[in-house]
C-alpha positions in Angstrom: 2.3 92.6 57.7 5.5 92.3 55.7 5.1 90.9 51.9 7.3 88.3 53.1 4.9 87.0 55.9 2.2 86.7 53.8 4.1 84.8 51.0 4.5 82.5 53.9 1.1 82.3 54.9 0.3 81.7 51.1 2.9 79.0 50.8 1.4 77.2 54.1 -1.9 77.4 52.8 -1.5 75.5 49.7 0.4 72.8 50.9 -2.2 72.5 53.7 -5.0 72.4 51.0 -2.9 69.5 48.9 -2.6 67.5 51.7 -5.7 68.3 53.1 -7.3 66.9 49.5 -5.3 63.9 50.0 -6.8 62.7 53.0 -10.2 64.0 52.7 -10.6 61.4 49.5 -13.3 58.4 50.7 -11.3 55.8 52.2 -11.1 52.3 50.5 -13.6 49.6 52.2 -11.0 47.4 54.9 -12.7 45.0 56.7 -14.3 42.0 55.2 -17.7 42.9 56.6 -17.9 46.1 54.5 -19.5 46.1 51.0 -17.0 45.9 47.9 -15.6 49.3 47.5 -15.8 49.3 42.9 -12.6 51.0 42.0 -12.2 53.2 38.7 -8.2 52.3 38.0 -6.5 53.0 34.9 -3.6 50.9 33.0 -1.3 54.2 32.5 2.0 54.9 34.6 5.7 53.7 34.5 6.9 50.6 34.5 9.7 49.5 37.0 12.3 50.7 34.7 10.7 54.4 34.4 9.2 53.5 30.5 5.6 54.4 30.0 3.1 51.8 29.2 -0.6 51.9 27.8 -2.5 55.1 28.6 -5.5 54.3 30.9 -8.8 52.7 29.4 -11.7 55.0 31.1 -14.1 53.2 33.6 -11.7 50.1 34.0 -13.5 48.8 37.2 -11.9 46.5 39.7 -13.0 45.2 42.6 -11.8 43.4 45.9 -10.1 39.7 45.9 -12.9 38.7 48.3 -14.9 38.6 45.0 -18.3 39.8 46.9 -20.5 41.0 44.2 -19.5 39.0 41.4 -22.1 37.8 39.4 -21.6 34.3 37.8 -23.1 31.6 35.3 -23.6 31.5 31.8 -25.1 34.8 30.8 -23.7 36.4 33.7 -22.2 39.9 33.1 -18.3 39.6 33.1 -16.8 39.6 36.4 -14.5 42.6 37.4 -11.2 42.1 37.4 -10.0 41.7 41.0 -7.5 44.0 42.5 -4.2 42.5 43.4 -2.3 45.4 44.7 -2.9 48.8 46.4 0.3 50.1 44.4 -0.3 52.9 41.6 2.9 53.6 40.0 3.3 57.3 39.1 2.9 58.8 35.8 5.1 61.9 36.3 7.9 61.9 33.4 11.0 59.6 34.8 9.9 59.8 38.4 9.0 56.0 38.8 11.6 54.7 41.1 13.3 51.7 40.6 12.4 48.4 41.8 14.9 46.5 44.6 15.6 43.5 41.7 16.4 46.0 38.9 14.7 46.0 35.4 17.0 44.1 33.9 17.1 40.7 35.5 14.5 38.1 35.4 13.3 35.4 37.2 15.1 32.5 35.8 12.1 29.8 35.4 10.4 32.7 33.2 13.3 32.9 30.5 14.1 29.8 28.9 12.2 26.6 28.5 15.3 24.6 29.6 15.4 26.7 32.9 11.9 25.8 34.0 11.8 25.2 37.7 14.2 27.3 39.0 12.4 29.7 40.4 14.6 30.3 43.2 17.2 32.1 41.0 17.1 35.5 39.4 19.6 36.5 36.7 20.7 39.3 34.8 22.5 40.1 32.0 22.6 43.7 29.8 25.1 45.6 28.1 24.3 49.3 26.8 26.6 51.2 24.3 26.1 55.1 24.2 27.9 57.4 22.0 27.5 61.3 22.8 28.3 64.2 21.2 28.2 67.6 22.8 29.7 70.7 21.6 30.4 74.1 24.0 29.3 71.9 27.2 29.3 74.0 29.9 29.7 71.5 32.3 33.7 71.8 33.5 35.9 68.9 33.7 38.4 68.2 36.5 42.0 67.7 35.6 43.8 65.5 38.2 47.3 65.7 37.0 48.0 69.2 38.5 48.5 69.3 42.1 45.6 70.3 43.7 43.0 68.6 41.0 41.6 72.4 38.9 38.4 72.5 37.2 38.9 73.5 33.2 36.2 74.2 30.6 35.3 71.9 27.4 36.0 74.7 24.9 36.0 72.0 21.8 33.1 69.2 21.1 33.6 65.6 22.2 32.8 62.5 20.9 32.2 59.8 23.7 31.5 56.1 23.5 30.3 55.1 26.6 29.8 51.2 27.2 28.4 49.7 30.6 27.8 45.9 31.5 25.7 44.7 34.4 25.8 40.8 35.6 23.1 39.9 38.4 22.9 36.7 40.4 20.2 36.8 43.0 18.9 33.8 45.3 15.6 33.7 46.7 13.4 31.0 48.2 15.1 28.0 48.5 16.8 28.9 51.9 14.7 31.3 52.8 14.9 33.4 55.4 18.3 33.8 54.2 18.8 35.6 50.3 21.6 37.2 48.7 22.5 38.7 45.9 25.9 39.6 44.1 25.7 42.4 41.5 28.8 43.7 39.0 29.2 46.2 37.0 31.7 46.9 34.3 31.8 51.2 33.2 34.4 52.1 30.5 34.4 54.8 27.9 36.5 55.7 24.8 37.8 58.1 22.7 37.5 61.1 24.9 39.4 64.1 24.3 39.4 65.0 27.9 40.3 63.4 31.2 37.2 60.9 31.8 35.4 61.6 34.8 34.2 59.4 37.7 30.7 59.6 36.2 32.1 58.3 33.1 34.4 55.3 34.0 34.3 52.3 36.4 36.1 49.3 35.4 35.0 45.8 36.9 33.4 47.0 39.9 31.0 45.2 42.5 27.6 47.3 43.0 25.7 44.9 44.7 26.9 42.8 47.6 24.7 42.0 50.1 22.7 39.4 52.5 19.4 39.7 53.7 17.0 38.2 56.2 13.3 37.9 54.7 10.3 36.7 56.6 7.8 36.6 54.2 4.2 37.1 56.4 6.1 38.4 59.8 3.3 41.0 60.0 0.6 39.2 58.5 -1.3 39.8 55.4 -3.2 43.3 54.1 -7.1 43.2 53.1 -6.5 41.9 49.4 -4.4 39.2 50.9 -0.9 40.1 50.2 1.7 39.2 53.0 3.4 42.3 54.8 6.9 40.9 55.0 10.0 41.9 57.1 13.5 42.6 55.2 16.7 43.4 56.7 19.7 44.1 54.8 23.2 44.3 55.3 26.1 44.9 52.6 26.6 46.8 49.3 23.3 47.9 47.5 21.7 50.8 45.0 18.5 51.7 45.8 15.7 54.7 44.7 13.4 55.9 46.6 10.1 58.3 46.6 10.6 60.3 43.1 14.2 60.0 42.8 15.3 63.4 43.2 17.0 62.5 46.1 18.1 58.9 46.4 18.9 57.3 43.1 20.6 54.9 41.1 21.2 57.6 38.1 20.3 55.0 35.4 21.2 57.5 32.8 24.9 58.3 34.0 27.4 55.6 32.5 28.1 54.7 36.6 25.7 53.6 39.5 25.2 55.3 43.1 25.5 52.9 45.6 26.0 52.6 49.6 27.1 50.5 51.9 24.9 50.2 55.2 21.9 49.0 56.2 18.4 48.7 55.4 15.0 47.5 57.0 11.6 47.2 55.5 8.5 46.6 56.4 5.9 45.2 53.6 6.0 46.2 50.2 5.2 48.2 47.4 1.9 45.9 47.1 0.9 46.6 50.7 -1.7 49.2 51.8 1.1 50.7 54.2 5.2 50.4 53.8 8.1 51.7 56.0 11.3 51.6 54.1 14.3 52.7 56.6 18.2 52.7 55.9 21.2 53.6 57.5 24.6 53.8 54.9 27.6 55.3 53.3 27.8 56.3 49.9 30.3 54.7 48.1 33.5 56.2 46.2 34.1 55.4 43.1 37.5 54.3 42.0 37.9 54.0 38.0 40.7 51.4 38.1 40.3 50.5 41.9 37.8 48.6 43.8 35.4 51.4 45.5 35.3 52.0 48.8 32.9 53.6 51.3 33.0 57.4 52.3 33.8 57.0 56.0 32.9 60.1 57.0 29.4 60.5 55.5 26.6 58.5 56.9 22.9 59.1 55.4 19.9 57.7 57.0 16.1 58.1 57.1 12.7 56.4 56.5 9.9 56.6 53.9 6.6 55.9 55.1 4.2 54.8 52.0 0.5 54.9 52.7 -1.6 53.3 50.1 -5.1 52.6 51.4 -6.3 55.9 52.4 -7.3 56.7 48.6 -7.4 55.3 45.8 -6.5 58.9 43.9 -3.7 59.2 46.3 -0.4 57.7 47.9 0.8 59.9 50.5 4.4 59.6 51.6 6.1 61.5 54.7 9.6 60.9 55.1 12.8 62.1 56.5 16.5 62.1 55.4 19.7 62.9 57.1 23.1 63.2 56.7 25.9 63.4 59.1 29.3 64.4 57.8 32.7 64.8 59.4 34.8 67.7 57.8 38.0 66.2 56.1 40.1 69.5 55.8 42.8 67.9 53.7 39.8 65.8 51.4 40.6 66.7 47.9 36.7 67.2 47.0 36.1 70.7 48.3 32.3 69.3 49.1 33.8 66.9 51.6 36.0 69.4 53.5 33.7 70.2 55.9 31.3 69.2 58.1 27.6 69.0 57.7 24.6 68.2 59.4 21.5 68.1 57.6 18.0 67.3 58.8 15.5 66.7 55.7 12.3 66.2 56.3 9.4 66.1 53.6 6.2 65.2 52.3 5.2 63.5 48.6 1.8 62.9 47.3 0.8 61.8 43.8 -2.0 59.8 42.3 -4.2 59.5 39.4 -7.6 60.3 38.9 -9.0 58.4 35.6 -6.7 60.8 32.7 -5.3 63.1 34.9 -2.6 62.9 37.1 -0.3 64.3 39.8 3.0 64.3 41.4 4.0 66.9 44.5 7.2 66.5 46.7 8.6 68.7 49.0 11.5 69.0 51.3 12.3 71.0 54.4 15.9 71.2 55.4 17.6 72.8 58.4 20.5 72.0 60.2 24.2 73.1 60.0 27.3 73.2 57.7 30.8 73.9 57.4 31.8 77.1 55.6 35.2 78.6 54.2 35.6 82.1 54.7 38.6 84.8 53.4 41.0 85.7 55.9 42.4 88.9 55.0 43.7 88.1 50.9 44.0 84.3 51.4 40.7 82.6 50.1 39.2 79.4 52.2 41.6 80.2 55.4 39.2 80.0 58.2 36.2 77.4 58.4 33.2 78.4 60.2 30.1 76.8 61.2 26.6 78.6 59.7 22.8 77.4 60.1 21.5 75.5 57.1 18.0 76.6 56.1 16.4 75.2 52.7 13.5 74.4 50.8 12.9 72.6 47.7 9.5 71.8 46.0 8.1 70.4 42.9 4.8 69.6 41.4 3.9 67.8 37.8 0.6 67.7 36.6 -0.6 65.7 33.2 -3.4 64.5 30.9 -3.7 61.4 29.1 -5.5 61.7 26.1 -6.9 57.9 26.2 -9.2 57.8 23.2 -6.7 58.9 21.3 -4.6 56.0 19.2 -0.9 57.6 20.3 -2.0 57.8 24.0 -1.1 61.3 24.0 0.0 62.5 27.5 1.0 66.3 27.8 2.0 67.6 31.3 3.2 70.6 33.1 6.3 70.5 35.8 7.7 73.6 38.1 10.4 72.7 40.4 11.8 74.9 42.8 15.4 74.9 45.0 16.9 77.4 47.4 20.2 78.8 46.9 22.2 80.8 49.4 21.1 84.4 49.8 24.5 85.7 50.2 27.8 84.0 51.0 28.8 86.8 53.5 25.7 86.0 56.6 25.2 83.1 59.1 23.1 81.0 56.9 23.2 78.5 54.1 20.4 77.8 52.1 21.4 76.1 49.3 19.0 73.0 48.9 21.4 69.6 49.6 20.4 67.1 46.9 21.7 64.4 48.1 22.4 61.4 45.3 19.4 62.0 43.0 18.5 61.9 39.7 19.3 64.7 37.6 17.5 63.8 34.0 14.0 64.8 34.9 15.5 68.5 35.4 17.7 68.7 32.1 18.5 66.4 29.2 21.9 68.4 28.7 22.6 67.3 33.0 22.9 71.2 33.6 20.5 71.4 36.7 20.2 69.9 39.7 17.6 70.5 42.5 19.3 73.4 44.1 19.2 77.3 43.1 17.1 76.7 40.9 13.4 77.7 39.5 12.6 75.6 36.3 9.0 75.8 34.8 9.2 72.8 31.8 5.9 71.7 29.4 6.1 68.0 27.7 4.3 66.0 25.6 4.8 62.1 25.2 3.0 59.8 22.8 3.3 56.5 21.0 2.4 56.6 17.3 3.4 52.9 16.5 3.6 49.6 18.7 7.3 49.8 20.2 7.9 53.6 19.5 7.6 56.0 22.0 8.4 59.6 21.7 8.9 62.3 24.4 9.8 66.1 23.8 9.9 68.9 25.9 10.6 72.6 26.5 11.6 74.0 29.4 13.3 77.4 30.8 15.6 77.8 33.8 16.2 80.8 36.4 18.6 81.2 39.9 16.7 81.0 42.6 19.2 83.3 44.4 21.2 85.7 42.5 24.1 85.3 44.7 24.7 81.5 44.9 26.1 79.3 42.1 24.7 77.5 39.6 26.8 74.3 40.3 26.3 72.5 37.5 28.1 75.2 35.2 30.8 76.5 38.0 30.0 80.2 37.5 29.0 82.1 40.4 28.3 85.8 40.9 28.4 86.6 45.1 27.3 89.8 44.9 24.3 88.9 42.5 24.6 91.6 40.5 24.5 89.3 37.3 21.0 88.9 36.7 19.2 84.9 37.6 18.0 83.9 34.0 20.0 80.9 33.1 18.9 79.8 29.8 16.1 77.5 27.8 16.6 73.9 26.5 14.8 71.9 24.0 14.7 68.3 24.1 13.5 65.3 22.5 13.9 61.8 22.6 12.7 58.8 20.6 12.7 54.9 22.2 12.4 52.2 20.2 12.1 47.9 20.7 13.9 46.5 17.9 12.7 43.3 19.4 12.8 40.7 22.5 16.3 42.0 23.3 17.4 44.8 21.9 15.9 48.2 22.5 17.1 51.7 20.6 16.9 55.2 21.9 17.9 58.7 20.0 18.0 62.0 21.8 19.1 65.8 20.7 18.5 68.6 23.2 19.4 72.1 22.9 20.5 74.8 25.3 20.4 78.7 24.3 22.1 81.0 27.2 20.5 83.6 29.3 21.6 86.8 30.5 23.5 85.5 33.6 25.0 82.6 31.6 26.2 85.1 28.7 27.4 87.5 31.3 30.9 85.3 32.2 31.7 85.0 28.1 33.7 88.5 27.5 37.4 88.9 29.2 37.1 90.4 32.6 37.8 94.0 31.5 34.6 93.9 29.0 32.3 92.7 31.6 30.1 95.5 32.5 30.0 94.7 36.3 31.5 96.3 39.4 33.6 95.1 40.5 34.8 93.1 37.5 36.9 91.0 39.4 35.8 90.1 42.9 36.9 87.1 45.4 34.9 84.1 44.4 33.7 85.5 41.5 33.9 83.5 37.7 36.5 85.2 35.8 35.6 84.5 32.1 34.8 81.7 30.1 36.2 82.9 26.9 33.2 83.2 24.9 31.9 79.2 25.8 29.0 80.5 27.9 27.8 82.8 25.0 27.4 80.0 22.6 24.6 77.6 22.5 24.9 74.1 23.3 24.4 71.1 21.2 24.0 67.7 22.6 22.7 64.2 21.0 23.3 60.6 21.9 23.2 56.9 19.9 22.2 54.1 22.1 21.7 50.4 21.8 20.9 48.3 24.8 20.7 44.6 24.9 19.4 41.9 27.5 20.3 38.3 27.5 17.3 37.5 28.9 14.6 39.0 27.1 11.9 41.3 27.9 10.4 39.5 30.7 8.2 37.2 28.3 8.8 34.2 27.7 11.3 33.2 25.5 10.3 31.0 22.6 13.6 31.3 20.7 17.1 32.6 21.2 18.4 35.7 20.3 19.4 35.4 16.2 17.4 31.4 16.1 16.4 32.4 12.8 19.5 33.2 11.3 21.3 30.6 12.9 18.8 27.9 11.5 19.4 29.0 7.8 23.6 28.7 8.2 23.3 25.3 10.4 24.5 22.4 8.6 22.7 20.5 11.6 18.9 19.3 11.0 16.6 19.4 8.5 16.7 22.8 6.6 14.0 24.8 7.7 10.5 25.2 5.5 11.0 27.9 2.9 9.5 31.1 4.5 7.5 33.5 1.9 9.2 36.0 -0.1 9.6 39.4 1.1 7.5 42.1 -0.3 9.9 44.7 -0.9 7.5 47.2 -0.1 8.1 47.8 3.6 9.8 50.9 6.2 12.8 49.8 8.1 15.1 50.7 11.2 18.0 48.8 12.3 21.6 49.3 13.6 25.2 49.7 11.4 28.6 49.3 12.2 31.7 49.7 10.2 35.1 52.1 9.5 35.6 55.5 7.7 38.9 56.7 6.3 40.1 59.7 4.6 42.9 62.0 3.9 41.8 65.2 4.4 44.4 68.4 3.0 44.6 71.2 5.3 46.1 74.9 4.0 47.3 77.0 6.7 48.3 80.0 5.3 50.0 82.6 7.7 50.8 86.2 6.7 52.8 89.2 8.4 50.9 92.4 9.0 52.0 96.0 10.3 55.4 97.4 10.1 57.2 95.3 12.7 60.8 94.3 11.0 60.1 90.4 12.4 56.6 89.7 11.3 57.4 88.5 7.9 60.2 86.3 9.0 57.9 84.9 11.8 54.9 84.3 9.6 57.1 82.2 7.4 58.6 79.9 10.4 54.7 79.1 11.2 54.1 78.2 7.7 53.4 74.1 8.2 55.4 71.7 6.0 53.5 68.4 5.4 49.7 69.6 4.6 47.7 65.9 4.9 45.9 64.2 7.9 45.4 60.3 8.2 42.1 59.7 9.6 40.8 56.4 10.3 38.6 54.8 12.8 35.5 52.9 13.7 32.0 54.0 13.4 28.4 52.8 14.2 25.1 53.9 14.4 21.3 53.7 13.3 19.4 54.2 10.1 16.0 54.5 9.1 14.3 53.7 5.4 11.8 52.6 2.9 11.8 50.7 -0.1 8.8 50.1 -3.1 9.0 47.4 -5.8 8.4 47.8 -9.3 8.3 45.6 -12.0 8.9 42.6 -9.9 12.4 43.3 -9.8 13.2 47.0 -9.6 14.0 48.6 -6.5 13.7 52.3 -5.1 14.3 53.7 -2.0 15.5 56.0 0.8 17.1 55.7 3.9 18.8 57.8 6.4 21.7 57.2 8.9 23.6 58.7 11.5 27.3 57.2 13.0 28.8 57.8 16.0 32.6 57.8 15.1 35.7 57.1 17.3 39.7 57.4 16.6 39.1 59.7 13.5 41.4 62.4 14.7 44.9 63.3 13.7 47.6 65.9 14.6 50.8 67.1 13.0 53.0 69.4 14.4 56.2 71.4 13.5 58.7 73.7 15.9 61.1 75.9 13.8 63.7 79.0 14.8 64.2 82.4 13.0 65.9 85.2 13.6 65.0 89.0 12.6 65.9 92.3 13.8 68.4 91.3 15.8 66.1 88.9 17.9 65.5 85.2 17.7 61.9 83.5 17.5 60.9 80.1 18.3 57.9 79.4 16.9 55.5 75.9 17.4 52.4 75.2 15.0 50.0 72.3 15.3 47.2 71.7 13.3 44.5 69.2 14.2 41.4 67.8 11.8 38.9 65.6 13.4 35.6 64.1 12.6 33.2 63.7 15.5 30.3 62.4 13.5 28.9 61.4 10.2 25.4 61.3 8.7 23.8 60.6 5.2 20.3 61.0 3.8 20.2 58.7 0.7 17.9 57.6 -2.5 18.6 53.9 -3.6 18.0 52.5 -6.8 18.4 48.7 -7.1 18.0 45.6 -9.2 16.5 42.1 -7.4 19.1 39.7 -8.6 16.8 37.2 -6.3 13.4 37.7 -4.2 15.9 38.3 -1.5 18.9 39.5 -2.8 19.1 43.3 -4.0 21.8 45.6 -5.5 21.7 49.0 -5.6 23.2 52.5 -6.0 22.9 55.2 -3.9 23.3 58.9 -3.6 22.6 61.9 -1.6 23.7 64.6 1.0 26.5 63.9 3.7 26.5 65.6 7.2 29.4 65.3 9.9 30.8 67.4 12.9 34.4 68.5 12.4 36.7 70.7 13.9 40.3 71.9 11.8 42.2 74.2 14.6 45.6 75.2 14.0 47.3 76.8 16.6 50.8 78.5 16.3 52.6 79.7 19.2 55.7 82.2 19.0 58.1 83.5 21.4 61.4 85.9 21.3 64.3 83.5 22.9 65.1 85.2 26.4 61.3 87.1 26.5 58.4 86.1 28.7 55.6 87.3 26.2 54.2 84.8 23.9 51.3 85.0 20.8 48.9 82.5 19.9 47.7 82.5 16.2 44.5 79.9 16.5 42.1 79.5 13.3 39.3 77.0 14.3 36.6 75.5 13.0 34.0 73.8 15.1 30.7 73.2 14.1 29.1 70.8 11.1 29.3 70.9 7.7 27.2 69.5 4.9 28.1 67.6 1.2 27.6 65.2 -0.7 27.6 61.1 -1.1 27.4 58.3 -3.6 28.0 54.8 -3.3 26.6 51.3 -3.1 25.5 47.9 -1.7 23.9 44.8 -1.1 21.5 43.8 1.0 19.9 40.0 1.8 16.9 39.7 3.5 17.4 36.1 5.4 13.6 36.0 6.8 10.2 38.4 5.4 11.1 40.8 8.4 15.1 40.5 9.0 17.7 41.7 6.6 21.6 42.3 6.7 23.3 44.8 4.4 27.1 46.0 3.5 27.2 49.6 1.9 30.6 51.5 0.7 29.8 55.3 0.4 32.1 58.4 -0.8 31.5 61.6 0.9 33.1 65.2 0.5 31.6 67.5 3.3 33.4 70.5 2.1 36.2 72.7 3.6 36.2 73.8 6.9 38.0 77.5 7.3 38.9 79.4 9.9 40.9 82.9 10.6 42.8 84.5 13.3 45.8 87.2 14.0 47.5 88.4 16.9 50.1 91.0 17.4 53.3 90.7 19.6 52.2 93.4 22.9 55.9 95.4 22.6 55.8 95.3 18.9 58.6 92.9 18.0 56.1 91.0 15.5 52.1 90.7 14.0 50.8 88.5 11.5 47.3 86.4 11.1 46.8 83.2 9.6 43.9 81.3 7.4 43.1 77.6 7.8 40.9 75.4 5.2 40.6 71.6 5.8 38.5 69.8 3.2 36.8 67.0 4.8 36.1 64.0 2.2 36.5 60.0 2.7 35.4 57.0 2.1 33.0 54.3 4.8 32.5 50.5 4.5 29.7 49.6 7.1 27.7 46.6 7.7 24.2 46.5 8.7 21.4 44.4 10.0 17.6 45.7 9.8 14.2 45.0 11.3 11.5 45.3 8.3 7.9 46.4 8.5 5.9 45.4 5.3 3.1 48.3 4.2 0.7 46.2 2.6 0.4 44.5 6.3 0.3 47.5 8.0 -2.5 49.3 5.9 -4.6 46.2 6.0 -4.1 46.1 10.0 -5.5 49.9 10.0 
């Protein structure tokens, strides 16, 4: 028997073992006359927003709601908690789907006291701002100013500000069975040096607008007394299914996946079973226009969730399908050809005390169109090939519930098939539909196709409201002849190996208060042999043939460099975190400055022996001096004159713009009024870039030469680590000086183009520096503790990051001239920022321990 057949049998056997194990666990008692079945269930898992909750407590016993066997009366043992739902959320990392009603939405009656009794109205209003810094980003961008649009590389670091605001209004109960929802989203982007893409910007858009008929107990009740409703929905909506890998809203992204169509649900997630069916068209995002559905693309399917067979396993057989009608004139290559995809699958997940698992497998078949070459013309002929693909993913985790930090360790492996050959009649590249990429890669480099991806992760919560997770991943192509789609790299002959690279990521989340959440994250990707093979010029690549139709040519060194990505994010919800709101946000501060009403009672003085975390915003300005020195080399007679003409006259750039970010620090008070401390901050920057240019004409050796020189200086981000020494003017007001280290991401780019008048050959001398610098900072500020836990402050700082230096040279190919250039830009300047801090008293923390 062949090796391939043996492998297929082993895979089928493993699949059967998983399913068999899930079905063989004893069934939960379902009839009223059966003895009540005790269940050992944990408190762990994810909330509907995907955030981790507390880890499970061992031997947490729950019984059915009928109360049979529960002791009563004085001195009797405590009654076990009654089980209200069959639903158990997955603990898989970011695999819990969002609920129908988005997590930021609240029932109005459960928010502010003034709205008690208005339980028929769901409302939501939240806003998120994120600063992203990416250096050596492998993901290409689409330039729509060309015809047709072209894919281009990101050779320079990019500092991007993203904002997203959502508003939701939903009516329920009062008009039953009729219900309706309206939801708007405004997604904007700022400060990018590249053209904004569809995943970044979508201004003032209707993302949900549907009506539904809701019949509360159309199918009776389950054994726990939960209504089994029937829901009929039509309109525009967004949804997440299964483990989010195939259909998801894509919560991390600045825009939302949504659909126009129909949805029918029998039951709900609290029931022992439910069915979710849909027929819908994906909505195409237009950044500055009203979005419209993709009329040539239908997505359909059903998910059957079974929860009663075992308390340790939720079983979800499902089917997804796609019917796409090809449009050869469409600007998107993915929509030029027809596609019929049939995708049955099975997901099984569960929690067994401290152990958890999540398994999903999907098999795809059907047919799809492909473009083929005719003689020397690329994409000249469209043909139909068979579609035959598979993907699966498995995650296993363990939570140390006895540890105060509740750490969870997990291992994950994901596989998605890729096309084995572009020259046969079968396409094996897995159709990823509209899934969520974040579980695969923090950099957003990986999707669930043509990939083999093992990953190890740890998650823990060292303090209340603080959550940290970190992971290490490795990636290989499933097929060497198929593309790495997210980076647009392809070797159709399969002669460059399969190792894509490795990635490390870290994410820190902190709930500042009931209304505000903070997130900071960093990820670094190291390229593997496949990725770096495209970095050299084509003539220097040791792969034959060096040029081949469809093959990626060169990335000009980009994909040989590691990539860095970090972001700072703050989100605010006008209706809180779902708990009752005792007072509006900012009420303590407003009470201090309000002229109305009696003054609030005096608060105890702050200890100034604390740690703190907070937000800041302000401005930075500078005038970095750039020196560019061209110099001739070689014996060409025109070189000295050309070098002189390339020397810029103006040596000063003028930078000014907004900055904002986070800070964390600690204070300690001595002798009643002396304050010492330390603080670290990190700012995203907007607008701190400036370009100067000069054009010149010179003659030498009987020829005339035109030279264009451009010089750009950019500050991408700025941070400091400072000591503080101050004096308490009053028990709540501190004046201080500060000094320490400054660091920042900068770009110094000088580009000098030279061409002989009447000639066609142009030279480029490009001394460039694009990396981080470390220097010093000094300044001072004032901070006011307006409550024992909250303060506001304002700082002035002078910073000096040092010089960014570059070197480059070029020689005209026919020997008319040759010259090089060095550049040096001094990045120093000033910043003023104001901030707000949440303080945690160290003495109180020590007593609590």
